[in-house]
N, C-alpha and C positions, 0 to 999 in steps of 0.2 A: 504494499499500499504506499503510495507516494504522497498522500495528502496529510496535512497537519490536523490533528484532532483538536478543535477549538472548544469542545464542551467543557473541559476543566477551566479554561480561561474565562468563559462566560459565567460559570458557577462562582469563581473567585470575584469577578467584577460585580455580580449581583449581591454577594455577601458584603462587599465593601460599600456598595450603594446603600444597602439597608443600614449598615453601621453609621454612615454619614447622615442619613435621614433621621435616625434616632438621636444622634448626639448634637446635631446642629441647633435645634431649639433650646437645648440645655445650655449652650454657650452664651445665649443672649438674655436669659432670665436671671433675676436676682443679683444683678451687678450693683455693687456699692460704689457710689460715685461721690467723691468729695470735691465740691466745686472750688475752682481757684479763686484767690483773692487778687484784686487788681486795684491799682491806684488810678482813679478817674479824675477828670478835670471838672471844676465847678462851672455852673452856669455863668456866663458873662452877664454883667449888669445890662438890662434892657429897659427901655422906657416903661414897658408894661411888665411888671413883676408877675411871675406865675403864681397862681393860687395854690396853696398847700392843702392837700386832702390827706388826712391822717386816719389810719386804721389802728386802733388800740389792741392790746392783748385780749381784751374781752370781746372784741368784734365791733365795738362802737366806731362809727365813722364821723369825722369832723371836717367841715370846710372852713379853713382858717381856725377860728376859735368857736365856731357855731356848731353845736351838736346836730347831727342829721339822724342818728339812730342806728340800729343794726338790722332792723327788719323792714321790708318793703322799700328797699333802697331805690328802686326804679321810680317810685312815686315821689320820694323825698329828695334824694340826691340828684336824680335826673332833672326834675322840675326846677330845682334851685340853680343848677348849672345852666340850663336853658334860659331861665329868667335873667340871670346875671350876664349872659352871653360871654362866658369864659372861653377863651381860645387856648390858653396855656395853663397847664396844671402839673404839679409835682406830687407824687404819691410818697407818703412816709408811713410805712407799715412796720409794725413790731415784728421781730424775727420769729416769734412763736405763733403768728397768725397763719392758719393753713393757706397753702398756695391757692387753692380753689376760691377762697374768699377774696383774695387780692385780685384774681383774674375776674371775678364777678364785678368788683368795683371798677376795674379798668374797662370792662365791657360797657358798663353803664356810662362811664365818662366818655367813651368813644361814641356811643349812641346819642349822647347829649350834645354832640357837636364840638367837643374839645379837639383841636387840631394837633397840638403838641403835648405829649405826656412824657414826663421824666420820672425817675426814681431817686429818692434821697437815700443814700447809704452812708455807713460809717467809714471814715477814712482808715486805710491800713497804715500802720506804722512801718516805715521803711528802715530796716537795720542795715548798717554798712558792715 
């Protein structure tokens, strides 16, 4: 017989394919990521200073020093921002506030017509 028997080769390739199909999803689940710290630049002084929107540890939202509440933000925060015609805003959220709650506030700010949104963070100490 002068032909090469490819049956064992196909068997080995199918086994390898199954192994990769089983292990590939495991490689992307449960990764622990520590986000990097970076030194950012401050906002330059502009004629119209941005409005500060704060989210406290308890979930309460403030526009400047005015409390807006923590429930039904669309009706309270959205209406306030539309009424004052705010175009620039800075968000200052406590580090213990859940990410989803901050995204909800950003979404309401976006739908209220705010064109520029920034985040206030704590500066990183640079060591030489």
